[in-house]
C-alpha positions in Angstrom: 0.0 0.0 0.0 1.2 3.5 -0.8 0.0 6.7 0.8 -1.4 9.0 -1.9 -2.4 12.7 -1.6 -4.4 14.0 -4.5 -5.0 17.7 -5.0 -6.9 20.0 -7.4 -8.2 23.5 -7.6 -11.9 23.5 -6.7 -13.5 23.4 -10.2 -15.5 20.3 -11.3 -13.5 20.3 -14.6 -10.3 19.8 -12.6 -11.6 17.5 -9.9 -13.8 15.3 -12.0 -10.9 13.9 -14.2 -9.2 12.9 -11.0 -12.1 11.3 -9.3 -11.8 7.9 -11.2 -8.1 7.9 -10.3 -8.9 8.3 -6.6 -11.6 5.6 -6.7 -9.4 3.2 -8.5 -6.4 3.7 -6.2 -8.7 3.2 -3.2 -10.0 0.0 -4.7 -6.4 -1.2 -5.2 -5.8 -0.7 -1.5 -3.9 2.6 -1.4 -4.5 5.2 1.4 -5.9 8.2 -0.6 -6.6 11.7 0.7 -8.0 14.2 -1.7 -7.4 17.9 -1.1 -9.7 20.4 -2.8 -12.5 22.9 -2.0 -15.4 22.2 0.3 -17.8 22.8 -2.6 -16.6 19.4 -4.0 -16.5 17.5 -0.7 -19.3 15.1 -1.6 -17.9 14.5 -5.0 -14.6 13.4 -3.4 -16.1 11.3 -0.6 -18.1 9.3 -3.3 -14.8 8.0 -4.6 -13.9 6.4 -1.2 -11.0 8.7 -0.6 -10.7 10.8 2.5 -11.4 14.5 2.0 -9.3 17.4 3.3 -10.5 21.0 2.6 -8.2 23.7 1.4 -7.3 26.5 3.7 -8.4 30.2 3.5 -8.7 31.9 0.1 -7.7 28.6 -1.6 -11.1 27.3 -0.7 -13.2 29.2 -3.3 -16.1 27.8 -5.2 -14.9 27.2 -8.7 -18.3 27.2 -10.5 -18.9 30.7 -9.0 -15.5 31.9 -10.2 -17.0 34.9 -12.1 -18.9 36.0 -9.0 -15.9 35.5 -6.7 -13.4 37.1 -9.1 -15.5 39.6 -11.2 -12.4 40.9 -12.9 -12.2 37.6 -14.8 -15.5 38.3 -16.6 -14.4 41.8 -17.2 -11.3 40.8 -19.0 -11.1 40.0 -22.7 -11.1 36.2 -23.4 -7.6 34.9 -24.3 -4.3 36.2 -22.9 -5.8 39.1 -20.9 -8.4 36.8 -19.2 -5.8 34.1 -18.6 -3.5 36.6 -17.0 -6.2 37.4 -14.5 -6.8 33.7 -13.9 -3.1 33.2 -13.2 -3.0 36.0 -10.6 -6.4 35.5 -8.8 -7.2 31.8 -9.2 -3.8 30.1 -9.4 -1.1 32.3 -7.8 -2.8 34.0 -4.9 -4.0 30.8 -3.2 -0.6 29.2 -3.4 0.5 29.8 0.2 -2.8 28.3 1.6 -2.5 25.4 -0.8 1.1 24.8 0.4 0.0 25.0 4.1 -2.9 22.5 3.5 -0.6 20.0 1.8 1.9 20.3 4.7 -0.9 19.7 7.2 -1.9 16.5 5.4 1.7 15.3 5.1 2.2 16.0 8.9 -0.6 13.5 9.7 1.8 10.7 8.8 5.3 12.3 8.3 7.2 9.0 8.2 4.9 7.2 5.7 6.0 7.0 2.0 3.8 9.5 0.2 3.1 10.2 -3.5 1.3 13.3 -4.5 -0.8 13.4 -7.6 -2.0 16.9 -8.4 -3.9 18.8 -11.1 -1.1 20.8 -12.8 -3.0 24.0 -12.1 -2.7 23.4 -8.4 0.5 25.2 -7.5 0.7 24.4 -3.8 3.6 21.9 -4.3 5.8 24.6 -5.9 7.3 25.9 -2.6 8.4 22.5 -1.3 9.7 21.5 -4.8 11.7 24.6 -4.9 13.4 24.3 -1.5 11.0 25.5 1.1 11.3 23.9 4.5 8.8 21.3 5.5 7.8 17.7 4.7 8.7 16.7 1.1 6.7 13.9 -0.5 8.7 11.0 -1.9 7.4 11.8 -5.4 5.3 14.6 -6.9 3.4 14.0 -10.2 1.4 16.6 -12.0 -1.8 15.5 -13.9 -2.6 17.4 -17.1 -6.3 18.0 -17.3 -6.2 20.4 -20.3 -4.0 20.7 -23.4 -0.4 21.2 -22.4 0.3 24.9 -21.6 4.1 24.6 -22.4 6.0 27.2 -24.3 7.8 25.8 -27.3 9.9 26.9 -30.2 7.4 25.0 -32.4 4.1 26.5 -31.2 2.4 29.8 -30.4 1.9 30.3 -26.7 -1.0 29.1 -24.6 -3.9 31.5 -24.8 -4.0 32.5 -28.4 -5.6 29.4 -30.0 -3.2 29.3 -32.9 -2.1 26.1 -34.7 1.6 25.0 -34.4 4.2 26.1 -36.9 7.7 24.7 -36.8 8.9 26.3 -40.1 11.5 29.1 -40.0 8.9 31.8 -40.3 6.7 29.9 -37.8 9.4 29.8 -35.2 10.0 33.5 -35.7 6.3 34.0 -35.1 6.4 31.8 -32.0 9.4 33.5 -30.5 7.8 36.9 -30.9 4.4 35.8 -29.5 6.0 33.9 -26.6 7.9 37.0 -25.6 4.7 39.1 -25.8 2.7 36.6 -23.7 5.5 36.2 -21.1 5.4 40.0 -20.7 1.6 39.9 -20.2 1.9 37.2 -17.6 4.8 39.0 -15.8 2.7 40.3 -12.8 1.5 36.8 -12.1 5.0 35.4 -12.4 6.4 38.0 -9.9 3.6 37.2 -7.5 4.2 33.5 -7.7 7.9 34.0 -7.1 7.2 36.2 -4.1 4.9 33.7 -2.6 7.4 30.9 -3.0 10.0 33.0 -1.2 7.5 33.8 1.5 7.1 30.1 2.0 10.9 29.7 2.3 11.5 28.5 -1.3 14.9 29.3 -2.8 14.8 27.7 -6.2 14.1 29.4 -9.5 10.6 29.3 -10.9 10.4 28.6 -14.6 8.0 30.7 -16.6 4.5 30.2 -15.3 3.1 27.7 -17.7 6.3 25.8 -18.1 6.4 25.5 -14.3 3.1 23.8 -14.2 4.6 21.0 -16.3 8.2 20.8 -15.3 8.3 21.6 -11.5 6.6 18.3 -10.7 8.9 15.2 -10.8 6.7 14.0 -13.7 3.8 15.2 -15.7 1.2 12.6 -16.6 -1.0 14.1 -19.4 -4.5 12.7 -19.2 -4.9 12.5 -22.9 -3.4 11.0 -26.0 -0.4 12.1 -28.1 -2.5 12.7 -31.2 -4.4 15.5 -29.3 -1.2 17.4 -28.6 0.8 19.6 -30.9 4.2 18.2 -31.9 7.1 19.8 -30.0 10.7 19.0 -30.7 11.4 20.4 -27.2 8.9 18.4 -25.2 10.4 17.5 -21.8 11.2 13.8 -21.2 9.2 14.0 -18.0 5.9 14.3 -19.9 4.0 11.1 -20.5 0.6 10.6 -22.3 -1.3 8.0 -20.5 -4.9 8.3 -21.9 -8.0 9.3 -20.1 -9.1 7.8 -16.7 -12.7 7.5 -17.6 -15.2 7.7 -14.7 -17.9 5.0 -14.5 -21.2 6.9 -15.1 -23.9 6.5 -12.4 -26.1 3.4 -12.9 -29.9 3.6 -13.0 -30.1 7.2 -14.3 -33.6 7.3 -15.8 -33.5 8.1 -19.5 -36.0 10.7 -20.8 -39.4 9.6 -22.0 -38.4 10.5 -25.5 -35.3 8.2 -25.6 -36.8 6.1 -28.5 -36.6 9.3 -30.6 -32.9 9.2 -30.2 -32.6 5.5 -31.0 -34.8 5.9 -34.1 -33.4 9.1 -35.5 -31.4 9.0 -38.7 -29.1 11.8 -37.6 -28.5 13.1 -34.0 -26.8 16.4 -33.2 -25.9 16.9 -29.5 -25.3 20.4 -28.1 -24.0 21.3 -24.6 -22.3 24.2 -22.8 -20.8 21.9 -20.2 -21.1 22.5 -16.4 -19.4 25.9 -15.9 -20.0 28.3 -18.8 -23.6 27.3 -19.1 -25.5 30.2 -17.5 -26.2 32.0 -20.8 -27.8 29.6 -23.3 -27.7 32.4 -26.0 -24.0 31.7 -26.3 -24.3 28.3 -28.0 -27.3 26.1 -27.2 -30.0 28.5 -28.4 -28.2 29.5 -31.7 -27.7 25.8 -32.4 -31.4 25.1 -31.9 -32.2 28.0 -34.2 -29.7 26.8 -36.8 -31.1 23.3 -36.9 -34.8 23.9 -36.3 -35.8 23.1 -39.9 -33.1 20.4 -40.6 -33.7 16.7 -41.0 -31.9 15.8 -37.7 -32.8 15.3 -34.1 -31.2 17.9 -31.8 -30.5 16.9 -28.2 -29.6 19.7 -25.8 -28.2 19.0 -22.4 -28.2 21.8 -19.9 -25.6 20.6 -17.4 -28.0 20.3 -14.5 -29.8 23.6 -15.0 -33.6 23.6 -15.6 -34.6 22.7 -19.2 -37.4 25.3 -18.9 -34.8 28.0 -19.3 -34.5 27.1 -22.9 -38.0 28.2 -23.6 -40.3 26.7 -26.3 -38.5 24.1 -28.4 -38.9 23.3 -32.1 -40.4 20.0 -33.0 -37.0 18.3 -33.8 -35.4 19.3 -30.4 -35.3 17.3 -27.2 -33.7 18.6 -24.0 -32.6 17.2 -20.7 -30.6 18.4 -17.7 -28.3 15.3 -18.0 -28.0 12.1 -20.0 -25.2 9.6 -19.5 -22.8 10.2 -22.4 -21.9 6.6 -22.5 -25.5 5.9 -23.6 -26.0 9.0 -25.7 -22.8 9.4 -27.7 -23.1 6.1 -29.6 -26.2 7.6 -31.3 -24.6 11.1 -31.9 -23.4 12.1 -35.4 -22.0 15.6 -34.4 -21.4 17.2 -31.0 -21.7 21.0 -30.8 -19.7 22.0 -27.8 -18.0 25.1 -26.2 -14.8 23.1 -26.0 -14.5 21.8 -22.4 -11.5 19.4 -22.6 -13.3 16.5 -20.8 -16.4 16.6 -23.0 -14.3 16.9 -26.2 -12.2 13.9 -25.3 -15.2 11.8 -24.4 -16.8 12.5 -27.8 -13.6 11.8 -29.7 -12.9 8.7 -27.8 -16.2 7.4 -29.2 -15.5 8.6 -32.7 -17.8 11.5 -32.7 -16.7 14.6 -34.6 -17.2 18.1 -33.2 -18.3 21.7 -34.0 -16.7 23.9 -31.4 -17.3 27.5 -30.2 -15.6 28.5 -27.0 -13.2 31.3 -25.8 -13.2 31.3 -22.0 -10.6 29.6 -19.7 -8.4 27.3 -21.8 -11.0 26.9 -24.6 -9.3 28.9 -27.3 -6.5 26.3 -27.2 -8.5 23.1 -26.6 -10.8 24.0 -29.6 -7.8 24.8 -31.7 -6.1 21.5 -30.8 -9.3 19.5 -31.7 -9.6 21.3 -35.1 -5.9 20.6 -35.8 -6.6 16.9 -35.5 -9.0 17.1 -38.4 -11.9 15.8 -36.3 -13.6 19.2 -35.6 -14.5 22.5 -37.0 -13.6 25.4 -34.7 -15.8 28.5 -35.1 -13.2 30.4 -32.9 -15.7 32.5 -31.0 -17.8 32.2 -27.8 -20.9 33.5 -29.5 -21.3 32.0 -33.0 -24.0 33.0 -35.3 -26.8 30.5 -36.0 -25.9 30.5 -39.7 -22.3 29.6 -39.0 -23.3 26.8 -36.7 -25.7 25.3 -39.2 -23.1 25.5 -42.0 -20.5 23.8 -39.8 -22.8 21.0 -38.7 -23.8 20.3 -42.3 -20.2 20.3 -43.4 -19.3 17.7 -40.7 -22.3 15.6 -41.6 -21.6 15.6 -45.3 -17.7 15.4 -45.3 -16.7 12.0 -44.0 -13.1 13.2 -43.3 -14.2 14.5 -39.9 -15.6 11.2 -38.8 -12.6 9.4 -40.2 -10.3 11.6 -38.1 -12.5 11.1 -35.1 -12.3 7.3 -35.5 -8.5 7.5 -35.8 -8.4 9.3 -32.4 -10.9 6.8 -31.0 -8.5 4.0 -31.8 -5.6 5.7 -30.1 -7.7 6.4 -27.0 -8.6 2.6 -26.9 -4.9 1.7 -26.8 -4.6 3.3 -23.3 -5.6 2.0 -19.8 -5.0 5.2 -17.8 -6.2 3.7 -14.5 -4.0 0.7 -14.7 -1.0 2.8 -15.7 -1.5 5.2 -12.8 -1.8 2.3 -10.3 1.4 0.8 -11.7 3.2 4.2 -11.4 2.0 4.7 -7.8 3.0 1.2 -6.8 6.4 1.5 -8.4 7.0 4.9 -6.6 5.9 3.3 -3.3 8.2 0.3 -3.7 11.1 2.5 -4.6 10.7 4.6 -1.5 10.2 1.6 0.7 13.3 -0.1 -0.6 15.3 3.0 0.2 14.0 3.2 3.7 12.7 6.7 3.2 9.3 8.1 3.8 8.1 11.6 3.4 11.1 13.7 4.4 11.9 17.0 5.9 13.1 19.5 3.3 
């Protein structure tokens, strides 16, 4: 048995990808404690792991991030908005994150301990960079979005641009990387100061590089084909596939489920679980675009009342939630705002996408999916109905999108992320046990 601490910032999109890992490690007999916000306590306890809340300002409610940090909503999506995220959501809570992890480590300071954390959880940076305290035997970051690494071969994270490793492309990348580094400089300085305040002495790489290279390893919860090629990708990065979560059993299907099974073509539209308060962004324009088309449109509201959609055309069905494992086999096109988890679930089942999202990491996740050939990216958070309709028809009529999606589906099927993670954790525990060391004072 290995003692495992898992940690994530308190957003469902960051905790949910880690939940199946926690549940699997518990089943395999490991001692798992999950550190995140109190808003996700029940979601953590359902995995069988112990829950430990974050301290102080680190314990915010992720789904209410725009209310808690209104300056995020006021910023322009892309680099400006990400800069605010870096400062308010990621950097400022670092000290409390660090203190929380140290509290959990201190409960069993001599027990071999492996930490698996969402790479956007920065509370391990101080101890990794020389701060005094209890240092875990091994710290592994878990990538829950596309990789945010800077590279000579790609434009920087936040711009939603495709890769370009040509001579002119590398010149573009170098110029844009320098501009984005300057935009993120205030967050970088704050993070460096907080690390020093915690007693850290090491040098912090540039913010997004640090998320990947400060941990001992970075385990990307995706496949290689979803990531841009980089000649300078660190050896510490591994692609291990997606740890799929078993969907709840016995969820009643809607009374109109036979309509889905009998439809010739099904188009699914969703705005996920965070950016889903304003249906005029994507769901309503999609309904408008396809109202007179020969397809069945299924809209899922992410738990919000279906009545908020108003009167629906005859070819539209709506539900708060439908298990994707049952719905996606019937879907021909998924219209999405680009949440990484939902995109990967669709592509792992060979379903091509029409994407329209700009907030958080969505400029980049949508660009990555389009780069694979399995999606059309409308590159806006508020697409026009006419553009959605045109894109859906293109995906339905041009088989190249489904061919690309099926190629990705085959690569997803090659991975067993849960088995790989258990093997990694067990190997780390055995290595520490053999050396006679537990968690150690730094």
